[in-house]
Legacy VTK file of the C-alpha trace (Angstrom):
# vtk DataFile Version 3.0
C-alpha trace
ASCII
DATASET POLYDATA
POINTS 124 float
0.000 0.000 0.000
1.342 3.452 -0.884
2.335 5.882 1.837
-0.469 8.462 1.961
1.973 11.128 3.182
4.157 10.868 0.068
3.497 13.237 -2.841
1.318 11.611 -5.475
1.951 14.143 -8.246
4.965 16.356 -8.794
5.380 19.394 -11.002
8.742 20.830 -11.900
9.084 24.098 -13.753
12.160 24.950 -15.832
13.072 27.901 -18.020
13.580 26.785 -21.606
14.641 28.665 -24.735
11.164 28.060 -26.226
9.094 28.831 -23.126
8.485 27.331 -19.695
8.884 23.565 -19.454
6.418 21.973 -17.018
7.236 18.351 -16.214
4.425 16.475 -14.500
4.800 13.043 -12.964
2.483 10.804 -11.010
-1.155 9.837 -11.293
-3.666 12.481 -12.330
-7.051 11.581 -10.924
-9.833 13.044 -8.797
-7.654 12.826 -5.652
-4.701 14.736 -7.074
-5.910 17.339 -9.547
-7.382 19.863 -7.074
-4.056 20.869 -5.533
-2.245 20.718 -8.856
-4.920 22.886 -10.494
-4.128 25.800 -8.170
-0.418 25.555 -8.939
-1.067 25.449 -12.688
-3.330 28.509 -12.428
-0.425 30.380 -10.824
2.002 29.242 -13.512
-0.340 30.421 -16.286
-0.911 33.788 -14.593
2.781 34.426 -13.848
4.152 34.722 -17.357
3.649 35.162 -21.057
5.972 32.523 -22.548
4.590 29.367 -24.177
4.036 26.423 -21.836
5.760 23.172 -22.809
4.210 20.137 -21.089
6.270 17.036 -20.426
3.680 14.369 -19.625
6.063 11.413 -20.006
5.814 10.516 -16.306
2.055 11.032 -16.002
-0.597 8.384 -15.645
-4.037 9.772 -16.438
-6.180 7.838 -13.996
-9.644 9.156 -14.804
-11.534 11.888 -16.632
-10.480 14.540 -14.125
-6.832 13.960 -15.080
-7.562 14.551 -18.742
-9.823 17.429 -17.734
-6.872 19.101 -16.035
-4.952 19.172 -19.332
-8.039 20.536 -21.127
-8.511 23.190 -18.439
-4.841 24.180 -18.552
-5.059 24.628 -22.312
-8.239 26.720 -22.067
-6.890 28.925 -19.257
-3.556 29.441 -21.029
-5.301 30.264 -24.309
-7.352 32.966 -22.547
-4.109 34.348 -21.111
-2.501 34.386 -24.568
-0.038 31.586 -23.748
0.288 28.699 -26.194
0.471 25.205 -24.690
2.440 22.402 -26.363
2.915 18.802 -25.268
6.566 17.968 -25.862
6.630 14.472 -24.314
4.040 11.829 -23.447
3.860 8.056 -23.231
1.793 6.094 -25.741
-1.282 5.801 -23.505
-1.384 9.527 -22.723
-0.850 10.351 -26.386
-3.787 8.100 -27.350
-6.029 9.698 -24.692
-5.163 13.191 -25.929
-5.812 12.099 -29.504
-9.236 10.667 -28.585
-10.061 13.905 -26.762
-9.155 15.741 -29.987
-6.166 17.354 -28.307
-3.567 15.814 -30.643
-2.910 19.322 -31.978
-1.110 20.052 -28.699
1.871 17.928 -29.761
4.700 20.011 -31.145
8.397 20.002 -31.876
9.005 23.403 -30.273
12.532 23.321 -28.908
12.672 19.548 -28.776
14.104 16.701 -30.739
12.012 13.856 -32.128
12.424 10.580 -30.265
13.437 7.623 -32.450
10.401 5.627 -33.542
8.062 7.659 -31.376
5.522 8.423 -34.118
4.588 11.895 -32.991
5.756 11.648 -29.408
8.594 14.042 -28.788
11.503 13.662 -26.448
11.670 16.140 -23.583
13.768 19.244 -23.815
16.787 19.684 -21.633
LINES 1 125
124 0 1 2 3 4 5 6 7 8 9 10 11 12 13 14 15 16 17 18 19 20 21 22 23 24 25 26 27 28 29 30 31 32 33 34 35 36 37 38 39 40 41 42 43 44 45 46 47 48 49 50 51 52 53 54 55 56 57 58 59 60 61 62 63 64 65 66 67 68 69 70 71 72 73 74 75 76 77 78 79 80 81 82 83 84 85 86 87 88 89 90 91 92 93 94 95 96 97 98 99 100 101 102 103 104 105 106 107 108 109 110 111 112 113 114 115 116 117 118 119 120 121 122 123
């Protein structure tokens, strides 16, 4: 059983030549998105650079996890900040595609991963 005191989701923010790289890891579900949502609202409000999402370490556990990505995109768009997914595993990529969010994938400031078929390797 997992330790309930341990962080379930982490967010790291890095300056990048093409914007702000946000690397998420952990399980996005109804238990974790509320706290993360507040942090992402602050990130969107605190700048004007594009947001580059690294979702490689994310497991989308339920609709609220996917909803968080949709909400981030909508909030950033209203703030005039483009959002691009620069890394995601196959399952997350398929979920985003089914939610008609495949247009979020981009090569902004990244290199294409070998054999990844649209999934991009994270920026350094």
